[in-house]
Each structure stands twice: as C-alpha cells, then as structure tokens.
C-alpha positions as CSV (number, residue, x, y, z in Angstrom):
1,M,93.5,110.3,131.1
2,A,96.8,110.0,129.4
3,S,98.7,112.4,127.3
4,V,99.0,111.5,123.9
5,N,102.4,110.1,123.9
6,G,101.7,108.3,127.4
7,A,98.3,106.5,125.5
8,T,101.2,105.8,122.4
9,W,103.0,104.0,125.2
10,I,100.4,102.1,126.3
11,G,99.1,101.1,122.8
12,S,102.7,100.0,121.6
13,V,102.1,96.9,125.2
14,S,99.9,95.7,122.4
15,I,102.7,95.2,120.1
16,L,105.3,93.6,123.0
17,L,102.1,91.3,123.7
18,W,101.5,90.5,119.9
19,G,105.2,89.4,119.5
20,T,104.8,86.5,122.2
21,L,101.7,84.9,120.0
22,A,104.1,82.7,117.7
23,L,105.8,81.5,121.1
24,L,102.6,80.9,123.0
25,T,100.8,79.3,119.9
26,K,103.5,77.0,119.7
27,L,103.7,76.1,123.5
28,S,100.0,75.8,123.1
29,G,100.4,72.3,120.5
30,G,99.2,73.8,117.6
31,E,96.8,70.8,117.4
32,I,93.8,72.8,118.9
33,P,91.4,74.3,116.1
34,E,91.6,77.8,115.4
35,F,88.2,78.6,116.4
36,Q,88.1,76.5,119.8
37,L,91.4,78.2,120.5
38,M,89.5,81.5,119.6
39,A,86.7,81.0,122.0
40,M,89.2,79.8,124.9
41,T,91.4,82.6,124.4
42,F,88.6,85.3,124.1
43,G,86.6,83.7,127.0
44,I,90.0,84.2,129.3
45,A,89.9,88.1,127.9
46,F,86.3,88.7,129.0
47,V,86.8,86.5,132.1
48,L,89.6,88.8,132.3
49,M,88.0,92.2,132.5
50,C,85.3,90.4,134.6
51,V,87.9,90.4,137.6
52,R,88.5,94.3,136.6
53,W,84.7,94.8,137.1
54,F,84.9,92.5,140.1
55,R,87.4,94.6,141.9
56,A,85.4,98.0,140.8
57,G,82.7,96.1,142.8
58,H,80.4,96.2,140.1
59,A,79.6,93.6,137.4
60,G,80.5,96.0,133.9
61,V,76.4,95.8,132.8
62,K,76.6,99.4,132.5
63,Y,79.7,99.2,129.6
64,L,77.0,97.1,127.7
65,R,75.1,100.6,126.9
66,Q,76.8,101.2,123.6
67,S,75.4,102.7,120.8
68,P,75.2,100.2,117.7
69,L,78.1,101.5,116.1
70,A,80.5,101.1,118.7
71,W,78.7,97.3,118.9
72,A,79.6,97.3,115.0
73,I,83.0,98.4,115.0
74,G,84.0,96.1,118.3
75,V,82.6,92.7,117.1
76,V,83.3,93.1,113.3
77,G,86.4,93.9,114.2
78,L,87.3,91.4,116.9
79,F,85.6,88.4,115.1
80,G,85.9,89.9,111.5
81,Y,89.3,89.7,111.3
82,H,90.1,86.4,113.2
83,F,87.4,84.9,110.8
84,A,89.1,86.5,107.8
85,Y,92.1,85.3,108.5
86,F,91.6,82.0,109.2
87,K,89.3,81.4,106.0
88,A,92.1,83.5,103.8
89,M,94.6,80.1,105.2
90,T,91.8,77.5,104.0
91,L,92.1,79.6,100.7
92,A,95.9,80.2,100.3
93,P,99.3,79.1,101.7
94,A,100.2,80.8,105.1
95,V,103.3,82.8,104.0
96,E,101.6,84.8,101.7
97,V,98.4,84.6,104.0
98,S,100.8,86.6,106.6
99,L,102.4,88.9,103.8
100,L,99.0,90.3,103.1
101,A,97.0,90.6,106.3
102,Y,100.4,92.9,107.5
103,L,99.2,95.1,105.2
104,W,97.0,96.2,108.3
105,P,99.5,98.5,110.0
106,L,100.4,100.5,106.9
107,L,96.6,100.6,106.0
108,I,96.3,102.4,109.6
109,V,98.9,104.9,108.7
110,L,97.2,105.7,105.5
111,L,93.4,105.8,106.5
112,S,93.9,107.7,109.9
113,A,94.7,110.8,107.5
114,L,90.8,110.8,107.1
115,L,90.3,111.0,110.9
116,P,89.4,115.0,112.2
117,G,92.7,116.3,113.8
118,E,94.8,114.2,111.7
119,S,97.6,115.0,108.7
120,L,99.1,112.3,107.1
121,R,103.0,113.2,106.5
122,A,105.7,111.9,104.1
123,Q,107.3,110.6,106.9
124,H,104.9,108.6,108.0
125,I,104.5,106.8,104.7
126,V,108.2,106.4,104.1
127,G,108.3,104.7,107.8
128,A,105.6,102.6,107.4
129,L,107.5,101.6,104.0
130,L,110.0,101.1,105.5
131,A,108.6,98.9,108.5
132,L,106.5,97.1,105.8
133,A,109.6,96.3,103.6
134,G,111.2,95.2,106.8
135,C,108.4,92.8,107.8
136,W,108.0,91.2,103.9
137,L,111.7,90.4,104.5
138,L,110.8,88.7,107.7
139,I,107.8,86.1,106.9
140,G,108.5,86.4,103.3
141,K,111.7,84.2,102.9
142,N,109.9,81.0,102.4
143,A,107.4,82.4,100.1
144,D,106.5,80.4,97.1
145,G,105.1,83.3,95.0
146,F,102.0,84.2,94.5
147,V,99.6,82.5,91.9
148,W,96.4,83.0,90.2
149,E,94.8,79.8,92.0
150,N,95.1,81.7,95.0
151,L,93.5,84.5,94.5
152,P,90.4,83.7,96.6
153,G,92.5,83.5,99.4
154,Y,94.3,86.8,99.1
155,F,91.3,88.3,98.0
156,V,90.7,87.3,101.8
157,A,93.5,88.2,103.4
158,L,93.7,91.2,101.6
159,L,89.8,91.7,103.7
160,C,91.3,90.9,107.0
161,A,94.0,93.8,106.7
162,L,91.2,96.0,105.6
163,I,89.1,95.1,108.8
164,W,91.9,95.4,111.5
165,S,93.1,98.4,109.4
166,C,89.4,99.9,109.6
167,Y,88.6,98.6,113.2
168,S,91.1,100.6,114.7
169,V,91.2,103.7,112.9
170,L,87.4,104.4,113.0
171,S,87.5,103.5,117.3
172,R,88.5,107.2,116.9
173,L,84.8,108.1,116.0
174,V,83.6,106.6,119.5
175,R,86.5,107.4,121.5
176,S,84.1,107.8,124.7
177,V,83.3,104.2,124.7
178,P,85.6,103.2,127.4
179,T,88.0,100.9,126.9
180,D,85.7,98.5,129.5
181,A,83.4,97.9,127.1
182,V,86.3,96.2,124.7
183,G,85.4,93.2,127.2
184,W,82.0,92.5,125.9
185,F,83.2,93.0,122.7
186,C,85.7,90.0,123.8
187,G,82.9,87.9,125.2
188,V,80.2,88.2,121.9
189,T,83.5,87.3,120.0
190,A,84.2,84.3,122.1
191,I,80.3,83.2,121.6
192,L,80.6,83.6,117.7
193,A,83.8,81.4,117.9
194,L,82.3,78.7,119.8
195,I,79.1,78.4,117.1
196,C,82.0,78.6,114.4
197,H,84.0,75.6,116.4
198,L,80.9,73.7,117.2
199,L,79.6,74.1,113.4
200,W,82.7,73.1,111.3
201,E,85.1,71.7,113.8
202,Q,86.2,68.9,116.1
203,T,86.8,69.9,119.8
204,V,90.6,69.2,120.9
205,W,91.6,69.8,124.4
206,P,95.1,70.8,125.5
207,Q,97.2,67.6,127.0
208,G,99.9,68.5,129.5
209,L,100.8,71.9,131.6
210,V,102.7,73.1,128.9
211,Q,99.5,73.2,126.7
212,W,97.5,74.7,129.0
213,V,99.7,77.6,129.7
214,G,100.1,78.4,126.4
215,V,96.6,78.9,126.0
216,I,96.1,80.4,129.0
217,G,99.0,82.8,128.3
218,L,97.5,83.6,124.7
219,G,94.2,84.6,126.2
220,L,96.0,87.1,129.1
221,G,98.7,89.0,126.7
222,P,98.2,88.9,122.8
223,V,94.1,88.2,123.1
224,G,93.6,90.1,126.3
225,I,95.5,92.7,127.5
226,A,96.6,93.6,123.9
227,F,93.1,93.9,122.5
228,F,92.5,96.6,125.9
229,T,95.8,98.3,125.3
230,W,95.5,98.5,121.9
231,D,92.0,99.9,122.0
232,Y,93.2,103.1,124.8
233,G,95.8,103.8,122.3
234,V,94.6,103.8,119.2
235,K,91.7,106.3,120.3
236,H,93.6,108.9,122.4
237,G,97.4,108.0,121.3
238,N,99.5,108.8,117.8
239,I,98.0,106.5,115.7
240,Q,99.9,106.7,112.7
241,L,102.9,106.2,114.9
242,L,101.4,102.7,116.6
243,G,100.4,101.9,112.6
244,T,104.6,101.9,111.9
245,L,105.6,100.5,115.3
246,A,103.0,97.2,114.7
247,Y,105.6,96.0,112.5
248,G,107.7,95.5,115.5
249,A,105.2,92.5,116.7
250,P,106.7,90.1,113.7
251,L,110.4,90.7,114.6
252,I,109.6,90.2,118.2
253,S,107.8,87.0,117.8
254,V,111.0,85.5,115.5
255,I,113.3,87.1,117.9
256,L,111.4,85.0,121.2
257,L,111.1,82.0,118.6
258,I,115.3,81.9,118.2
259,L,115.5,82.5,122.1
260,A,113.6,79.4,123.0
261,G,115.5,77.1,120.7
262,Y,112.5,77.1,117.8
263,G,114.6,79.1,114.9
264,E,117.8,80.5,114.0
265,A,119.3,84.0,113.9
266,T,119.9,84.6,110.2
267,V,120.8,87.6,107.5
268,A,117.0,87.9,107.3
269,V,116.3,88.1,110.5
270,V,118.9,91.5,110.8
271,G,118.2,92.8,107.8
272,A,114.7,93.4,108.9
273,S,115.4,94.7,112.3
274,I,117.2,97.4,110.6
275,L,114.3,98.1,108.3
276,I,111.6,98.0,111.2
277,V,113.6,100.3,113.4
278,I,114.5,102.8,110.9
279,G,111.1,102.7,110.0
280,S,110.2,103.6,113.2
281,L,112.1,106.2,114.0
282,V,111.4,108.1,110.9
283,A,107.8,107.8,112.0
284,S,108.3,109.2,115.2
285,R,110.1,111.9,114.1
286,V,107.3,113.3,113.2
287,R,106.4,114.3,116.2
288,N,108.9,115.3,117.5
289,R,109.4,118.4,115.1
290,Q,105.9,118.8,115.1
291,G,105.5,118.7,118.5
292,T,101.7,118.6,120.0
293,T,99.4,117.0,117.2
294,P,96.2,119.4,116.8
295,Y,94.2,116.4,119.2
296,A,96.6,117.2,121.7
297,K,96.2,121.1,121.3
298,K,92.4,120.6,121.9
299,L,92.9,118.6,124.7
300,Q,94.9,120.9,126.2
301,S,92.8,124.1,125.4
C-alpha cells in the first residue's frame, strides 16, 4: 500500500483526468444523449478493469463479494451523482447547475471531519473557500442569476453535490474494499444508464473517428482511470487536500479548451487560477505543519 502522501498523489490523477472532460466531450460531438454516453463510457471503464483482471489471470469474480454497504456506496455514488446531474440540467440553466454541483469538494472537506482519525483545521476551510471562489469566478461569468422558477433544479444540483461528497467520504468507511471492486460498480452503473437510455432517449451513434476518439477517451480517462484512482486516493490519502485540489479540474478544463482553440484567455481565467492555486497551497500547509496525520501514524505503528 502506498503512503498517505503517495495515495494523495494517486488521487490527484483523477483531478487531472477530470480536467480533460470538457475537451473530450467536445470531441465526442455533444450530440450523444446523456444516458447513452454514460452507458458507453462506464461500459468502457468496466472493460478497462476486465483487461486488468485478465492480465492478472482471473475474471475478477472475487471482487463481486462485497458488503451491501460497499455496493450501496459505490452504485449510488457513481450512478446517483450522474443521474442527479443530468436531471438538474433539465430543470435549471447549465451554468447555475454547475455552480451548485461544484460544492462537492467543499462538502468533502467539511464532512471528512466526521471520519475517525480526521480533524478539520481552519486552513482546510479557508483553502477550500478560496478555491471555491476561483471555481465560481471561472464557470459563473455567464450566469443569469438564480430565480425561483428554477428552484427544483437547484435542489437536485445540491443533491448531486451531496451524493458525490458523501460517496467520497463514506468510501473511507469501507477502505478495506479493493479498488478493483469499483470495476463492478462501473459495470452496474453502465447497465442502469443503458436502461434509462432505452426508456427516455433516442440512440445517436458517434460519427467519424474524432467523435469515437472522444467517447473512448472519456471511458478510459475521466470515467475510467479517474474513478479508480479517486477511490484509492479518498480511502488512503489526505481527503481534505484532495477535496481542495478538486477545484483545479474546471481550471484544467478551461485551459485545455483554450489550448485546443475552443476558448480564449480572460481576466476571469487568470483570477480563478490565482485563487485555486492559493487555496490549494493553504490547504496543503496543514500537512506540512502537522506532519503525519493520526491515520498515517496508525499505519506506521
């Protein structure tokens, strides 16, 4: 098992991969229905884990034997988050939904204080709030303002944030569950998304090589490897720091879009960059000043 710092670095890989989400979605054409895209990408993630099992010389069946709590956390977290996000998008404007949905990193920082062996410091809160301000500055520049008519959508967006933060924090309670089990959670999520697609959507297949590259890239990166590394990171790493660093994902998304010619650098991007970096540095100082966390000490003893 990697050290706490090592697990945190592994978890941060997810943030880098989630930063490619916007660009890969753009490449996929943006015409594939949400639940179809979800079924395809989570299906690819499951196949990716199957390849790992095949190379290890088994079919991964042993990872099916998990507790009901682990299955509930995994499936509700993966499927529930995306279902709530897509539903919120149908009930309220996309920008406002994104602003509320991106409360999940801050909620991770706050809720993690309830975990055994964890403590919440002022630096954690200040760092997360600074990064949140940067995130809102980045994605909120086109917001039309919150209106009462969209209140149901706002509630669902908040539910979306709560689901993912709870998934991340509660994963610590089942840290003995190997990350390989997430492969099965992805498989079940793909099946549930396929059912939703067949019930509510018309099938639209990717057209051309570029769109297929976008879809496959989503399945391998932001939906595939990212969920596996995040699982390991939140179970064994510095969860408060990971929560704060997660605000770097929308910043990475915007930078990649600019580099790919889909956007332009603005004062908001620069300001958001400064706030997110400062927030991350403030949160990371907790570990530098405290040294090893109680959980790390327990591992070393």
